[in-house]
Every structure is written in C-alpha cells, then in structure tokens.
Biotite code that builds the C-alpha atoms (Angstrom):
import biotite.structure as struc

atoms = struc.array([
    struc.Atom([-22.015, -12.536, -0.125], chain_id="A", res_id=1, res_name="MET", atom_name="CA", element="C"),
    struc.Atom([-19.798, -9.466, 0.195], chain_id="A", res_id=2, res_name="ALA", atom_name="CA", element="C"),
    struc.Atom([-20.186, -7.512, 3.406], chain_id="A", res_id=3, res_name="LEU", atom_name="CA", element="C"),
    struc.Atom([-20.955, -3.824, 3.533], chain_id="A", res_id=4, res_name="LEU", atom_name="CA", element="C"),
    struc.Atom([-18.064, -1.470, 4.333], chain_id="A", res_id=5, res_name="ASN", atom_name="CA", element="C"),
    struc.Atom([-15.487, -4.252, 4.184], chain_id="A", res_id=6, res_name="GLU", atom_name="CA", element="C"),
    struc.Atom([-12.180, -3.357, 2.511], chain_id="A", res_id=7, res_name="PRO", atom_name="CA", element="C"),
    struc.Atom([-12.080, -4.205, -1.187], chain_id="A", res_id=8, res_name="PRO", atom_name="CA", element="C"),
    struc.Atom([-8.648, -5.725, -0.543], chain_id="A", res_id=9, res_name="VAL", atom_name="CA", element="C"),
    struc.Atom([-7.243, -7.366, 2.564], chain_id="A", res_id=10, res_name="ARG", atom_name="CA", element="C"),
    struc.Atom([-4.104, -9.366, 1.806], chain_id="A", res_id=11, res_name="ALA", atom_name="CA", element="C"),
    struc.Atom([-2.258, -11.149, 4.591], chain_id="A", res_id=12, res_name="ASP", atom_name="CA", element="C"),
    struc.Atom([1.089, -12.784, 3.943], chain_id="A", res_id=13, res_name="GLY", atom_name="CA", element="C"),
    struc.Atom([0.572, -13.321, 0.212], chain_id="A", res_id=14, res_name="LEU", atom_name="CA", element="C"),
    struc.Atom([3.276, -15.484, -1.326], chain_id="A", res_id=15, res_name="VAL", atom_name="CA", element="C"),
    struc.Atom([3.627, -16.357, -4.984], chain_id="A", res_id=16, res_name="ARG", atom_name="CA", element="C"),
    struc.Atom([6.392, -18.494, -6.427], chain_id="A", res_id=17, res_name="THR", atom_name="CA", element="C"),
    struc.Atom([7.225, -19.418, -10.007], chain_id="A", res_id=18, res_name="PHE", atom_name="CA", element="C"),
    struc.Atom([9.286, -22.571, -10.399], chain_id="A", res_id=19, res_name="GLY", atom_name="CA", element="C"),
    struc.Atom([10.135, -22.407, -6.719], chain_id="A", res_id=20, res_name="GLY", atom_name="CA", element="C"),
    struc.Atom([11.417, -18.825, -6.988], chain_id="A", res_id=21, res_name="VAL", atom_name="CA", element="C"),
    struc.Atom([9.492, -16.374, -4.760], chain_id="A", res_id=22, res_name="PRO", atom_name="CA", element="C"),
    struc.Atom([8.156, -13.268, -6.501], chain_id="A", res_id=23, res_name="VAL", atom_name="CA", element="C"),
    struc.Atom([5.910, -12.260, -3.620], chain_id="A", res_id=24, res_name="LEU", atom_name="CA", element="C"),
    struc.Atom([7.377, -13.112, -0.227], chain_id="A", res_id=25, res_name="ALA", atom_name="CA", element="C"),
    struc.Atom([4.621, -12.191, 2.222], chain_id="A", res_id=26, res_name="GLY", atom_name="CA", element="C"),
    struc.Atom([2.645, -9.126, 1.147], chain_id="A", res_id=27, res_name="VAL", atom_name="CA", element="C"),
    struc.Atom([0.368, -7.465, 3.697], chain_id="A", res_id=28, res_name="ASP", atom_name="CA", element="C"),
    struc.Atom([-1.860, -4.829, 2.123], chain_id="A", res_id=29, res_name="LEU", atom_name="CA", element="C"),
    struc.Atom([-5.310, -3.378, 2.770], chain_id="A", res_id=30, res_name="THR", atom_name="CA", element="C"),
    struc.Atom([-7.171, -1.070, 0.420], chain_id="A", res_id=31, res_name="VAL", atom_name="CA", element="C"),
    struc.Atom([-10.113, 0.716, 1.999], chain_id="A", res_id=32, res_name="GLU", atom_name="CA", element="C"),
    struc.Atom([-13.215, 2.044, 0.212], chain_id="A", res_id=33, res_name="PRO", atom_name="CA", element="C"),
    struc.Atom([-12.489, 5.346, -1.521], chain_id="A", res_id=34, res_name="GLY", atom_name="CA", element="C"),
    struc.Atom([-8.698, 4.991, -1.369], chain_id="A", res_id=35, res_name="GLU", atom_name="CA", element="C"),
    struc.Atom([-6.218, 5.531, -4.178], chain_id="A", res_id=36, res_name="VAL", atom_name="CA", element="C"),
    struc.Atom([-3.158, 3.482, -3.263], chain_id="A", res_id=37, res_name="VAL", atom_name="CA", element="C"),
    struc.Atom([-0.057, 3.977, -5.394], chain_id="A", res_id=38, res_name="ALA", atom_name="CA", element="C"),
    struc.Atom([2.293, 0.998, -5.529], chain_id="A", res_id=39, res_name="LEU", atom_name="CA", element="C"),
    struc.Atom([5.920, 1.779, -6.292], chain_id="A", res_id=40, res_name="LEU", atom_name="CA", element="C"),
    struc.Atom([8.915, -0.474, -6.703], chain_id="A", res_id=41, res_name="GLY", atom_name="CA", element="C"),
    struc.Atom([11.749, -1.408, -9.040], chain_id="A", res_id=42, res_name="PRO", atom_name="CA", element="C"),
    struc.Atom([11.303, -3.790, -11.934], chain_id="A", res_id=43, res_name="ASN", atom_name="CA", element="C"),
    struc.Atom([10.970, -7.315, -10.593], chain_id="A", res_id=44, res_name="GLY", atom_name="CA", element="C"),
    struc.Atom([9.607, -6.226, -7.219], chain_id="A", res_id=45, res_name="ALA", atom_name="CA", element="C"),
    struc.Atom([6.368, -8.156, -7.779], chain_id="A", res_id=46, res_name="GLY", atom_name="CA", element="C"),
    struc.Atom([3.956, -5.303, -8.569], chain_id="A", res_id=47, res_name="LYS", atom_name="CA", element="C"),
    struc.Atom([2.434, -6.889, -11.674], chain_id="A", res_id=48, res_name="SER", atom_name="CA", element="C"),
    struc.Atom([2.160, -10.280, -10.003], chain_id="A", res_id=49, res_name="THR", atom_name="CA", element="C"),
    struc.Atom([0.352, -8.730, -7.030], chain_id="A", res_id=50, res_name="LEU", atom_name="CA", element="C"),
    struc.Atom([-2.096, -6.900, -9.284], chain_id="A", res_id=51, res_name="LEU", atom_name="CA", element="C"),
    struc.Atom([-2.797, -10.084, -11.246], chain_id="A", res_id=52, res_name="ARG", atom_name="CA", element="C"),
    struc.Atom([-3.555, -11.932, -8.019], chain_id="A", res_id=53, res_name="ILE", atom_name="CA", element="C"),
    struc.Atom([-5.897, -9.159, -6.890], chain_id="A", res_id=54, res_name="LEU", atom_name="CA", element="C"),
    struc.Atom([-7.564, -9.247, -10.318], chain_id="A", res_id=55, res_name="ALA", atom_name="CA", element="C"),
    struc.Atom([-8.159, -12.990, -9.676], chain_id="A", res_id=56, res_name="LEU", atom_name="CA", element="C"),
    struc.Atom([-6.062, -13.974, -12.677], chain_id="A", res_id=57, res_name="LEU", atom_name="CA", element="C"),
    struc.Atom([-3.465, -15.756, -10.538], chain_id="A", res_id=58, res_name="LEU", atom_name="CA", element="C"),
    struc.Atom([-3.764, -17.678, -7.301], chain_id="A", res_id=59, res_name="ARG", atom_name="CA", element="C"),
    struc.Atom([-1.312, -17.002, -4.489], chain_id="A", res_id=60, res_name="PRO", atom_name="CA", element="C"),
    struc.Atom([0.922, -19.870, -3.489], chain_id="A", res_id=61, res_name="THR", atom_name="CA", element="C"),
    struc.Atom([0.067, -19.166, 0.139], chain_id="A", res_id=62, res_name="SER", atom_name="CA", element="C"),
    struc.Atom([-1.393, -16.453, 2.331], chain_id="A", res_id=63, res_name="GLY", atom_name="CA", element="C"),
    struc.Atom([-4.921, -15.132, 2.699], chain_id="A", res_id=64, res_name="ARG", atom_name="CA", element="C"),
    struc.Atom([-6.829, -12.790, 0.409], chain_id="A", res_id=65, res_name="LEU", atom_name="CA", element="C"),
    struc.Atom([-10.250, -11.374, 1.223], chain_id="A", res_id=66, res_name="ALA", atom_name="CA", element="C"),
    struc.Atom([-12.000, -9.038, -1.193], chain_id="A", res_id=67, res_name="MET", atom_name="CA", element="C"),
    struc.Atom([-15.057, -7.077, -0.127], chain_id="A", res_id=68, res_name="PHE", atom_name="CA", element="C"),
    struc.Atom([-15.145, -9.241, 2.986], chain_id="A", res_id=69, res_name="GLY", atom_name="CA", element="C"),
    struc.Atom([-15.199, -12.638, 1.288], chain_id="A", res_id=70, res_name="VAL", atom_name="CA", element="C"),
    struc.Atom([-12.544, -15.256, 0.643], chain_id="A", res_id=71, res_name="ASP", atom_name="CA", element="C"),
    struc.Atom([-11.207, -14.629, -2.875], chain_id="A", res_id=72, res_name="ALA", atom_name="CA", element="C"),
    struc.Atom([-10.507, -18.355, -3.332], chain_id="A", res_id=73, res_name="ALA", atom_name="CA", element="C"),
    struc.Atom([-14.162, -19.323, -3.026], chain_id="A", res_id=74, res_name="THR", atom_name="CA", element="C"),
    struc.Atom([-16.089, -16.457, -4.628], chain_id="A", res_id=75, res_name="ALA", atom_name="CA", element="C"),
    struc.Atom([-14.055, -15.503, -7.699], chain_id="A", res_id=76, res_name="ALA", atom_name="CA", element="C"),
    struc.Atom([-16.909, -15.215, -10.271], chain_id="A", res_id=77, res_name="PRO", atom_name="CA", element="C"),
    struc.Atom([-18.951, -12.984, -7.969], chain_id="A", res_id=78, res_name="GLU", atom_name="CA", element="C"),
    struc.Atom([-15.974, -10.803, -7.182], chain_id="A", res_id=79, res_name="LEU", atom_name="CA", element="C"),
    struc.Atom([-14.768, -10.360, -10.753], chain_id="A", res_id=80, res_name="ARG", atom_name="CA", element="C"),
    struc.Atom([-17.869, -8.319, -11.555], chain_id="A", res_id=81, res_name="ARG", atom_name="CA", element="C"),
    struc.Atom([-16.728, -5.737, -9.001], chain_id="A", res_id=82, res_name="ARG", atom_name="CA", element="C"),
    struc.Atom([-13.182, -5.426, -10.344], chain_id="A", res_id=83, res_name="ILE", atom_name="CA", element="C"),
    struc.Atom([-11.706, -3.535, -13.284], chain_id="A", res_id=84, res_name="GLY", atom_name="CA", element="C"),
    struc.Atom([-8.174, -4.351, -14.407], chain_id="A", res_id=85, res_name="TYR", atom_name="CA", element="C"),
    struc.Atom([-5.617, -2.942, -16.818], chain_id="A", res_id=86, res_name="VAL", atom_name="CA", element="C"),
    struc.Atom([-2.387, -4.886, -17.158], chain_id="A", res_id=87, res_name="GLY", atom_name="CA", element="C"),
    struc.Atom([0.423, -4.971, -19.682], chain_id="A", res_id=88, res_name="HIS", atom_name="CA", element="C"),
    struc.Atom([-1.940, -6.568, -22.210], chain_id="A", res_id=89, res_name="GLU", atom_name="CA", element="C"),
    struc.Atom([-4.985, -4.559, -23.302], chain_id="A", res_id=90, res_name="SER", atom_name="CA", element="C"),
    struc.Atom([-7.374, -7.572, -23.169], chain_id="A", res_id=91, res_name="LEU", atom_name="CA", element="C"),
    struc.Atom([-9.017, -6.085, -26.259], chain_id="A", res_id=92, res_name="CYS", atom_name="CA", element="C"),
    struc.Atom([-9.558, -8.114, -29.425], chain_id="A", res_id=93, res_name="TYR", atom_name="CA", element="C"),
    struc.Atom([-7.317, -6.925, -32.258], chain_id="A", res_id=94, res_name="ALA", atom_name="CA", element="C"),
    struc.Atom([-9.753, -7.801, -35.065], chain_id="A", res_id=95, res_name="ASP", atom_name="CA", element="C"),
    struc.Atom([-12.686, -6.000, -33.430], chain_id="A", res_id=96, res_name="LEU", atom_name="CA", element="C"),
    struc.Atom([-13.159, -2.253, -33.530], chain_id="A", res_id=97, res_name="THR", atom_name="CA", element="C"),
    struc.Atom([-12.979, -0.106, -30.404], chain_id="A", res_id=98, res_name="ALA", atom_name="CA", element="C"),
    struc.Atom([-16.766, 0.102, -30.266], chain_id="A", res_id=99, res_name="ALA", atom_name="CA", element="C"),
    struc.Atom([-17.186, -3.638, -30.848], chain_id="A", res_id=100, res_name="GLU", atom_name="CA", element="C"),
    struc.Atom([-14.762, -4.430, -28.033], chain_id="A", res_id=101, res_name="ASN", atom_name="CA", element="C"),
    struc.Atom([-16.682, -2.275, -25.581], chain_id="A", res_id=102, res_name="LEU", atom_name="CA", element="C"),
    struc.Atom([-20.025, -3.621, -26.837], chain_id="A", res_id=103, res_name="ASP", atom_name="CA", element="C"),
    struc.Atom([-18.765, -7.152, -26.206], chain_id="A", res_id=104, res_name="PHE", atom_name="CA", element="C"),
    struc.Atom([-17.655, -6.392, -22.645], chain_id="A", res_id=105, res_name="TYR", atom_name="CA", element="C"),
    struc.Atom([-20.892, -4.498, -21.985], chain_id="A", res_id=106, res_name="ALA", atom_name="CA", element="C"),
    struc.Atom([-22.811, -7.669, -22.859], chain_id="A", res_id=107, res_name="GLN", atom_name="CA", element="C"),
    struc.Atom([-20.608, -9.757, -20.559], chain_id="A", res_id=108, res_name="LEU", atom_name="CA", element="C"),
    struc.Atom([-21.343, -7.439, -17.652], chain_id="A", res_id=109, res_name="PHE", atom_name="CA", element="C"),
    struc.Atom([-25.033, -7.030, -18.469], chain_id="A", res_id=110, res_name="GLY", atom_name="CA", element="C"),
    struc.Atom([-24.778, -3.242, -18.626], chain_id="A", res_id=111, res_name="ILE", atom_name="CA", element="C"),
    struc.Atom([-28.093, -1.478, -19.103], chain_id="A", res_id=112, res_name="GLU", atom_name="CA", element="C"),
    struc.Atom([-28.248, 1.123, -21.858], chain_id="A", res_id=113, res_name="ASP", atom_name="CA", element="C"),
    struc.Atom([-24.937, -0.231, -23.094], chain_id="A", res_id=114, res_name="ALA", atom_name="CA", element="C"),
    struc.Atom([-24.828, 1.873, -26.267], chain_id="A", res_id=115, res_name="SER", atom_name="CA", element="C"),
    struc.Atom([-24.882, 5.102, -24.256], chain_id="A", res_id=116, res_name="ALA", atom_name="CA", element="C"),
    struc.Atom([-22.228, 3.843, -21.852], chain_id="A", res_id=117, res_name="ARG", atom_name="CA", element="C"),
    struc.Atom([-19.995, 2.727, -24.722], chain_id="A", res_id=118, res_name="VAL", atom_name="CA", element="C"),
    struc.Atom([-20.404, 6.072, -26.473], chain_id="A", res_id=119, res_name="ALA", atom_name="CA", element="C"),
    struc.Atom([-19.571, 7.921, -23.251], chain_id="A", res_id=120, res_name="GLU", atom_name="CA", element="C"),
    struc.Atom([-16.305, 6.023, -22.749], chain_id="A", res_id=121, res_name="LEU", atom_name="CA", element="C"),
    struc.Atom([-15.323, 6.186, -26.416], chain_id="A", res_id=122, res_name="ILE", atom_name="CA", element="C"),
    struc.Atom([-15.644, 9.972, -26.102], chain_id="A", res_id=123, res_name="ALA", atom_name="CA", element="C"),
    struc.Atom([-13.736, 10.037, -22.809], chain_id="A", res_id=124, res_name="TRP", atom_name="CA", element="C"),
    struc.Atom([-10.919, 8.055, -24.419], chain_id="A", res_id=125, res_name="ALA", atom_name="CA", element="C"),
    struc.Atom([-10.808, 10.453, -27.356], chain_id="A", res_id=126, res_name="GLY", atom_name="CA", element="C"),
    struc.Atom([-11.456, 7.627, -29.812], chain_id="A", res_id=127, res_name="LEU", atom_name="CA", element="C"),
    struc.Atom([-14.552, 8.920, -31.623], chain_id="A", res_id=128, res_name="GLU", atom_name="CA", element="C"),
    struc.Atom([-12.619, 9.214, -34.885], chain_id="A", res_id=129, res_name="HIS", atom_name="CA", element="C"),
    struc.Atom([-11.326, 5.652, -34.539], chain_id="A", res_id=130, res_name="ALA", atom_name="CA", element="C"),
    struc.Atom([-14.313, 3.899, -33.015], chain_id="A", res_id=131, res_name="ALA", atom_name="CA", element="C"),
    struc.Atom([-14.953, 1.852, -36.184], chain_id="A", res_id=132, res_name="ARG", atom_name="CA", element="C"),
    struc.Atom([-11.323, 0.922, -36.849], chain_id="A", res_id=133, res_name="ARG", atom_name="CA", element="C"),
    struc.Atom([-9.893, -2.469, -35.847], chain_id="A", res_id=134, res_name="PRO", atom_name="CA", element="C"),
    struc.Atom([-7.741, -2.298, -32.748], chain_id="A", res_id=135, res_name="VAL", atom_name="CA", element="C"),
    struc.Atom([-4.802, -3.855, -34.596], chain_id="A", res_id=136, res_name="ARG", atom_name="CA", element="C"),
    struc.Atom([-4.153, -0.511, -36.366], chain_id="A", res_id=137, res_name="VAL", atom_name="CA", element="C"),
    struc.Atom([-4.174, 1.487, -33.119], chain_id="A", res_id=138, res_name="PHE", atom_name="CA", element="C"),
    struc.Atom([-1.090, 3.182, -31.717], chain_id="A", res_id=139, res_name="SER", atom_name="CA", element="C"),
    struc.Atom([0.208, 2.239, -28.275], chain_id="A", res_id=140, res_name="ARG", atom_name="CA", element="C"),
    struc.Atom([-1.499, 5.236, -26.704], chain_id="A", res_id=141, res_name="GLY", atom_name="CA", element="C"),
    struc.Atom([-4.842, 4.584, -28.406], chain_id="A", res_id=142, res_name="MET", atom_name="CA", element="C"),
    struc.Atom([-4.773, 0.956, -27.285], chain_id="A", res_id=143, res_name="THR", atom_name="CA", element="C"),
    struc.Atom([-4.020, 2.026, -23.715], chain_id="A", res_id=144, res_name="GLN", atom_name="CA", element="C"),
    struc.Atom([-6.938, 4.466, -23.714], chain_id="A", res_id=145, res_name="ARG", atom_name="CA", element="C"),
    struc.Atom([-9.249, 1.731, -24.972], chain_id="A", res_id=146, res_name="LEU", atom_name="CA", element="C"),
    struc.Atom([-8.001, -0.661, -22.290], chain_id="A", res_id=147, res_name="ALA", atom_name="CA", element="C"),
    struc.Atom([-8.738, 1.945, -19.637], chain_id="A", res_id=148, res_name="LEU", atom_name="CA", element="C"),
    struc.Atom([-12.222, 2.487, -21.060], chain_id="A", res_id=149, res_name="ALA", atom_name="CA", element="C"),
    struc.Atom([-12.781, -1.293, -21.023], chain_id="A", res_id=150, res_name="ARG", atom_name="CA", element="C"),
    struc.Atom([-11.748, -1.534, -17.364], chain_id="A", res_id=151, res_name="ALA", atom_name="CA", element="C"),
    struc.Atom([-14.094, 1.287, -16.318], chain_id="A", res_id=152, res_name="MET", atom_name="CA", element="C"),
    struc.Atom([-17.011, 0.233, -18.498], chain_id="A", res_id=153, res_name="LEU", atom_name="CA", element="C"),
    struc.Atom([-18.943, -1.569, -15.741], chain_id="A", res_id=154, res_name="HIS", atom_name="CA", element="C"),
    struc.Atom([-18.131, 1.056, -13.064], chain_id="A", res_id=155, res_name="THR", atom_name="CA", element="C"),
    struc.Atom([-16.162, -1.357, -10.866], chain_id="A", res_id=156, res_name="PRO", atom_name="CA", element="C"),
    struc.Atom([-15.890, -0.868, -7.124], chain_id="A", res_id=157, res_name="ASP", atom_name="CA", element="C"),
    struc.Atom([-12.165, -1.704, -7.317], chain_id="A", res_id=158, res_name="LEU", atom_name="CA", element="C"),
    struc.Atom([-9.930, -0.561, -10.163], chain_id="A", res_id=159, res_name="LEU", atom_name="CA", element="C"),
    struc.Atom([-6.513, -2.213, -10.547], chain_id="A", res_id=160, res_name="LEU", atom_name="CA", element="C"),
    struc.Atom([-4.122, -0.405, -12.892], chain_id="A", res_id=161, res_name="LEU", atom_name="CA", element="C"),
    struc.Atom([-0.643, -1.579, -13.858], chain_id="A", res_id=162, res_name="ASP", atom_name="CA", element="C"),
    struc.Atom([1.334, 1.416, -15.190], chain_id="A", res_id=163, res_name="GLU", atom_name="CA", element="C"),
    struc.Atom([-1.845, 3.117, -16.464], chain_id="A", res_id=164, res_name="PRO", atom_name="CA", element="C"),
    struc.Atom([-0.059, 6.258, -17.710], chain_id="A", res_id=165, res_name="PHE", atom_name="CA", element="C"),
    struc.Atom([2.228, 4.285, -20.029], chain_id="A", res_id=166, res_name="SER", atom_name="CA", element="C"),
    struc.Atom([1.940, 5.450, -23.647], chain_id="A", res_id=167, res_name="GLY", atom_name="CA", element="C"),
    struc.Atom([-0.430, 8.325, -22.865], chain_id="A", res_id=168, res_name="LEU", atom_name="CA", element="C"),
    struc.Atom([0.073, 11.855, -24.148], chain_id="A", res_id=169, res_name="ASP", atom_name="CA", element="C"),
    struc.Atom([-0.315, 14.820, -21.751], chain_id="A", res_id=170, res_name="PRO", atom_name="CA", element="C"),
    struc.Atom([-4.003, 15.348, -22.566], chain_id="A", res_id=171, res_name="ASP", atom_name="CA", element="C"),
    struc.Atom([-4.794, 11.688, -21.945], chain_id="A", res_id=172, res_name="ALA", atom_name="CA", element="C"),
    struc.Atom([-2.791, 11.737, -18.687], chain_id="A", res_id=173, res_name="VAL", atom_name="CA", element="C"),
    struc.Atom([-4.816, 14.732, -17.487], chain_id="A", res_id=174, res_name="ALA", atom_name="CA", element="C"),
    struc.Atom([-8.085, 13.036, -18.463], chain_id="A", res_id=175, res_name="ALA", atom_name="CA", element="C"),
    struc.Atom([-7.125, 9.877, -16.596], chain_id="A", res_id=176, res_name="LEU", atom_name="CA", element="C"),
    struc.Atom([-6.043, 11.777, -13.494], chain_id="A", res_id=177, res_name="GLU", atom_name="CA", element="C"),
    struc.Atom([-9.388, 13.594, -13.399], chain_id="A", res_id=178, res_name="GLN", atom_name="CA", element="C"),
    struc.Atom([-11.297, 10.352, -13.917], chain_id="A", res_id=179, res_name="ARG", atom_name="CA", element="C"),
    struc.Atom([-9.462, 8.666, -11.058], chain_id="A", res_id=180, res_name="LEU", atom_name="CA", element="C"),
    struc.Atom([-10.131, 11.608, -8.771], chain_id="A", res_id=181, res_name="LEU", atom_name="CA", element="C"),
    struc.Atom([-13.830, 11.517, -9.703], chain_id="A", res_id=182, res_name="ASP", atom_name="CA", element="C"),
    struc.Atom([-13.994, 7.785, -8.998], chain_id="A", res_id=183, res_name="LEU", atom_name="CA", element="C"),
    struc.Atom([-12.304, 8.242, -5.635], chain_id="A", res_id=184, res_name="ARG", atom_name="CA", element="C"),
    struc.Atom([-14.765, 10.956, -4.640], chain_id="A", res_id=185, res_name="LEU", atom_name="CA", element="C"),
    struc.Atom([-17.600, 8.621, -5.628], chain_id="A", res_id=186, res_name="ALA", atom_name="CA", element="C"),
    struc.Atom([-16.266, 5.981, -3.206], chain_id="A", res_id=187, res_name="GLY", atom_name="CA", element="C"),
    struc.Atom([-14.489, 3.654, -5.612], chain_id="A", res_id=188, res_name="HIS", atom_name="CA", element="C"),
    struc.Atom([-11.134, 2.153, -4.641], chain_id="A", res_id=189, res_name="SER", atom_name="CA", element="C"),
    struc.Atom([-8.061, 2.246, -6.872], chain_id="A", res_id=190, res_name="ILE", atom_name="CA", element="C"),
    struc.Atom([-4.732, 0.449, -6.643], chain_id="A", res_id=191, res_name="LEU", atom_name="CA", element="C"),
    struc.Atom([-2.210, 1.438, -9.265], chain_id="A", res_id=192, res_name="LEU", atom_name="CA", element="C"),
    struc.Atom([1.435, 0.759, -9.939], chain_id="A", res_id=193, res_name="SER", atom_name="CA", element="C"),
    struc.Atom([3.550, 3.512, -11.454], chain_id="A", res_id=194, res_name="THR", atom_name="CA", element="C"),
    struc.Atom([7.078, 4.838, -11.780], chain_id="A", res_id=195, res_name="HIS", atom_name="CA", element="C"),
    struc.Atom([5.789, 8.406, -12.102], chain_id="A", res_id=196, res_name="ASP", atom_name="CA", element="C"),
    struc.Atom([6.288, 10.103, -8.732], chain_id="A", res_id=197, res_name="LEU", atom_name="CA", element="C"),
    struc.Atom([4.555, 13.292, -9.879], chain_id="A", res_id=198, res_name="ASP", atom_name="CA", element="C"),
    struc.Atom([1.369, 11.331, -10.582], chain_id="A", res_id=199, res_name="ARG", atom_name="CA", element="C"),
    struc.Atom([1.591, 9.732, -7.125], chain_id="A", res_id=200, res_name="VAL", atom_name="CA", element="C"),
    struc.Atom([1.697, 13.127, -5.438], chain_id="A", res_id=201, res_name="ALA", atom_name="CA", element="C"),
    struc.Atom([-1.308, 14.300, -7.453], chain_id="A", res_id=202, res_name="THR", atom_name="CA", element="C"),
    struc.Atom([-3.797, 11.498, -6.937], chain_id="A", res_id=203, res_name="ILE", atom_name="CA", element="C"),
    struc.Atom([-2.716, 9.015, -4.249], chain_id="A", res_id=204, res_name="ALA", atom_name="CA", element="C"),
    struc.Atom([-4.193, 8.930, -0.758], chain_id="A", res_id=205, res_name="THR", atom_name="CA", element="C"),
    struc.Atom([-1.591, 6.345, 0.281], chain_id="A", res_id=206, res_name="ARG", atom_name="CA", element="C"),
    struc.Atom([1.751, 5.212, -1.082], chain_id="A", res_id=207, res_name="VAL", atom_name="CA", element="C"),
    struc.Atom([3.402, 1.803, -0.664], chain_id="A", res_id=208, res_name="ALA", atom_name="CA", element="C"),
    struc.Atom([6.808, 0.669, -1.887], chain_id="A", res_id=209, res_name="ILE", atom_name="CA", element="C"),
    struc.Atom([7.135, -2.983, -2.873], chain_id="A", res_id=210, res_name="LEU", atom_name="CA", element="C"),
    struc.Atom([10.653, -4.403, -2.827], chain_id="A", res_id=211, res_name="HIS", atom_name="CA", element="C"),
    struc.Atom([11.803, -8.010, -2.974], chain_id="A", res_id=212, res_name="ARG", atom_name="CA", element="C"),
    struc.Atom([8.244, -9.215, -2.756], chain_id="A", res_id=213, res_name="GLY", atom_name="CA", element="C"),
    struc.Atom([7.227, -7.330, 0.384], chain_id="A", res_id=214, res_name="ARG", atom_name="CA", element="C"),
    struc.Atom([5.740, -3.956, 1.287], chain_id="A", res_id=215, res_name="VAL", atom_name="CA", element="C"),
    struc.Atom([8.918, -2.272, 2.504], chain_id="A", res_id=216, res_name="ALA", atom_name="CA", element="C"),
    struc.Atom([7.510, 1.210, 3.200], chain_id="A", res_id=217, res_name="TRP", atom_name="CA", element="C"),
    struc.Atom([4.069, 2.820, 3.325], chain_id="A", res_id=218, res_name="ALA", atom_name="CA", element="C"),
    struc.Atom([2.691, 6.220, 4.213], chain_id="A", res_id=219, res_name="GLN", atom_name="CA", element="C"),
    struc.Atom([-0.882, 7.158, 4.963], chain_id="A", res_id=220, res_name="GLU", atom_name="CA", element="C"),
    struc.Atom([-2.185, 10.228, 3.227], chain_id="A", res_id=221, res_name="GLY", atom_name="CA", element="C"),
    struc.Atom([-0.771, 11.930, 0.191], chain_id="A", res_id=222, res_name="GLY", atom_name="CA", element="C"),
    struc.Atom([2.945, 12.649, 0.061], chain_id="A", res_id=223, res_name="ALA", atom_name="CA", element="C"),
    struc.Atom([4.968, 15.189, -1.933], chain_id="A", res_id=224, res_name="PRO", atom_name="CA", element="C"),
    struc.Atom([7.012, 13.727, -4.762], chain_id="A", res_id=225, res_name="ALA", atom_name="CA", element="C"),
    struc.Atom([10.256, 14.661, -2.988], chain_id="A", res_id=226, res_name="MET", atom_name="CA", element="C"),
    struc.Atom([9.262, 12.718, 0.145], chain_id="A", res_id=227, res_name="VAL", atom_name="CA", element="C"),
    struc.Atom([8.280, 9.655, -1.879], chain_id="A", res_id=228, res_name="VAL", atom_name="CA", element="C"),
    struc.Atom([11.486, 9.864, -3.929], chain_id="A", res_id=229, res_name="ALA", atom_name="CA", element="C"),
    struc.Atom([13.616, 10.049, -0.793], chain_id="A", res_id=230, res_name="ALA", atom_name="CA", element="C"),
    struc.Atom([11.807, 7.090, 0.764], chain_id="A", res_id=231, res_name="ALA", atom_name="CA", element="C"),
    struc.Atom([12.170, 5.114, -2.447], chain_id="A", res_id=232, res_name="TYR", atom_name="CA", element="C"),
    struc.Atom([15.908, 5.701, -2.646], chain_id="A", res_id=233, res_name="GLN", atom_name="CA", element="C"),
    struc.Atom([16.326, 4.853, 1.021], chain_id="A", res_id=234, res_name="THR", atom_name="CA", element="C"),
    struc.Atom([14.363, 1.588, 0.751], chain_id="A", res_id=235, res_name="VAL", atom_name="CA", element="C"),
    struc.Atom([15.957, 0.414, -2.478], chain_id="A", res_id=236, res_name="ILE", atom_name="CA", element="C"),
    struc.Atom([19.444, 1.389, -1.332], chain_id="A", res_id=237, res_name="GLY", atom_name="CA", element="C"),
    struc.Atom([19.035, -0.203, 2.075], chain_id="A", res_id=238, res_name="ARG", atom_name="CA", element="C"),
    struc.Atom([17.745, -3.444, 0.663], chain_id="A", res_id=239, res_name="ARG", atom_name="CA", element="C"),
    struc.Atom([19.800, -3.682, -2.482], chain_id="A", res_id=240, res_name="ALA", atom_name="CA", element="C"),
])
C-alpha cells in the first residue's frame, strides 16, 4: 500500500540499456507532492525513456524506483491508477471518436459520473465540434489535446508529459498551462519534458537537465528562462 506523503517518484541510480547501449546511465530524481518538475535535455538524452519507465511502461535495467512509497517493480497495477501519461503516441484509438475514447478510458478507471467528466474534458480540449468524429481524421493538435484529456481523465496524482506543448496552438498552450497550474495548486505532481524554456519559467517549480543519461544540473524553485538557457548551454557544451 502506498504511504501518505511519500514522494510520487524516488529514482535512485536508474539505468536502462537497449542492446547493451546505455540510454539512462544512473538517474537520481525525486518528485515531491505538488511539484512541477521540468526535464530538459538534447535529443537522445534519455528523457522519453525515463518518462516511460516512470509510467511503468518500461522496466529499468538496474537501479531502484519507488512510487508513492512503494517498490514500482512489485505494485505496478496499483500504481498505474495514480499515473497519467502522454508520450509521443496518443494512446487513443483511431477508429473511435474522441468521446468514445474517453468513455472507454473512463470505464477502465471506474470513474463515477463518467459522462459528465468526459464532457468536461472534451470542452476543456476544445473538441466539442469534433467529439463524434473518428480520431483518424484529427489534426496533430487535436490529437494532442485529446491525449492530454485522456491522461487527466482520472485525475491522477502524478502526471507525466513528454513534450506536451507539441502541436498546440497558442490558445491550447494557455489552456494547458492554466490546467497544470491548477493541478499543482491542488497537490498533484507533474513531470514534463520540453524544449520550450519560456514554458519552463512559467510553470515549473524545479528544473532538471538530463544529458548523456544522467541528471547533469538541477535547480530548486522556478528559474527565469535566461538562467535556464545559460545553464543548458553550459552543461551541453561542457559535456559535449
């Protein structure tokens, strides 16, 4: 059973290899309740792999991962109900409509008054006009908004977002920023990867730079975009 007030994420020395090639080379990272941690890093740094491990879609090759105070290796089904995840794939079914996709996930999570919750998130995503269209005809931005709605449908305690602003127009970016701020104030934890330094300065309570499979730099508290950009260039240049 998860323990009260335990960090949603406590990773110690996480390693992940593919074909003997290390992608994560010893990641130490803790995400506390109510934090928004922004994860930066160049392509190939291991950000997506780390998020997939935290979403319990991949197992680390070695290292220790505790989530909500329990060993992630032994309590995966229990923990998955407390996690929302958006990766590079939407995890929405192309032949179902937006509403049908959310209805399906609402049933999986046993959400009470599911129709109202689905309607709320369809409206938040700005998809009312397209709610009865199959996802296969959606634009990139519409699909991303639906994926975000899917991840937030069950009000997860931990939200993992891989490049969540990708494909979004300015109105959708603003709506997502506000939603993330509201979730943080309500005590939910968020870990997101992004290349957008302006977004980091707006919403993050902590910033970490992942490079060559390790956390190479981190700063507690929010940081201006110029400070993060300077740290990023220093880390990447020093370790190139």
